[in-house]
N, C-alpha and C positions, 0 to 999 in steps of 0.2 A: 376769397370765398370758398375755402376748403371746408368740407363737412367733417366733423369729428364726432367720435363716440365718447360722450362724457360719462364714462363708467369707471368704476373703481380700479379696473385693471390698468387704466391709463392715468392713475392718480399722480404718479411721479411726473409724467409729461405735462399734465394739466397744471401742476404746481410750478413747474419750470416756466411754462408760458406766463403764468401770473407774475413770477419773480423777474422775468426778463422782458416784460411787455414793451419797455422803452427801446429795446433792440429790434423788435419785430415791426414789420411794416403792416399797417392796417389791422392790428390785432383785434380791434373792435368788430371787424367784419368776419372774424372766425366764429362760426356758429356750431351748435351741437345738433346732431341728427338723431342720436340715440341717447338715452331712452326716450320714450314718447313724451313723458312729462317735461322734458327739457328741450324738446324739438324746437328749432329756430330761436333758441335763446343764445346769447353771447357766451363764448367759451369762458370768459372771465367770471361768469355768474356761478360756475361750478363750485360747490363747497366740499371741502375735504371732510367735514364733520359727518356727512352721510356715510362715508366709508368707515369712519371710526365707529359709528353705531353698529354697522354690520359686523365689524371685527369683534366688538364687545359682545354682541348677541351670540355670535358663534362661540366665543371663548366661554361665556357663561353657560351656554348649552352643553358644551363638551365637559366642562367642569361638573355640572349637575349630573350628567349621565355617569361620569366616573364615580362620583360620590354615591349615587344610588346603587351602582354595581358593587362598590366596595362594601356598603352596608349589607346588601343582599348576600354577598359571599361570607361576611363575618357572621351574619345570623345563621346561615346554613352550617358553617363550621362549628359554631358554638351554641347550637340549638339546645343540646342537652344541658349545658351550663345555664342557659337562660331559663329553661324550664325549672331547674333546681332553685334558681334565685326567685323566680316568680311563685314558687310553691306549686308543685304538681297537684292536680285535682285527682281525686280517686274516681276511677272509672267503674269500679265494681260497687255494687250496692248491698254489701253484706252477704253476697252469694258465694264468697270464697270458702273453700274447704281448708286451704293451707295458708299459713302465714309465711312470709319470706322477708328476709333482711338482706338487702343488697349493699355491698360496700363498693364504692367507686373511687378510684384514684386517677387523677389526671396524668400521673406518671406512668400508667399502664399502657 
């Protein structure tokens, strides 16, 4: 009648209990106390898939943040090149007195 926390931190132990239940005495009396949604449920009812979902969500979240950061850094670094490719808009409305021709080299 030991109480156990059926959480992902104890996933290896919980899997060991499932794998070696024949060696354990009264394994069906082992119950979970935490989390609340598994309270008083048998230890053998714990599913490792819930932990896999958590790891997958964390992995996808971290990957998404890294990709967004990478895109933001690349846009910041190559903003001038992107504006040239997109075709810069004229900000003056014929009010200019002087004409200018700017040569830009990416090797400068």
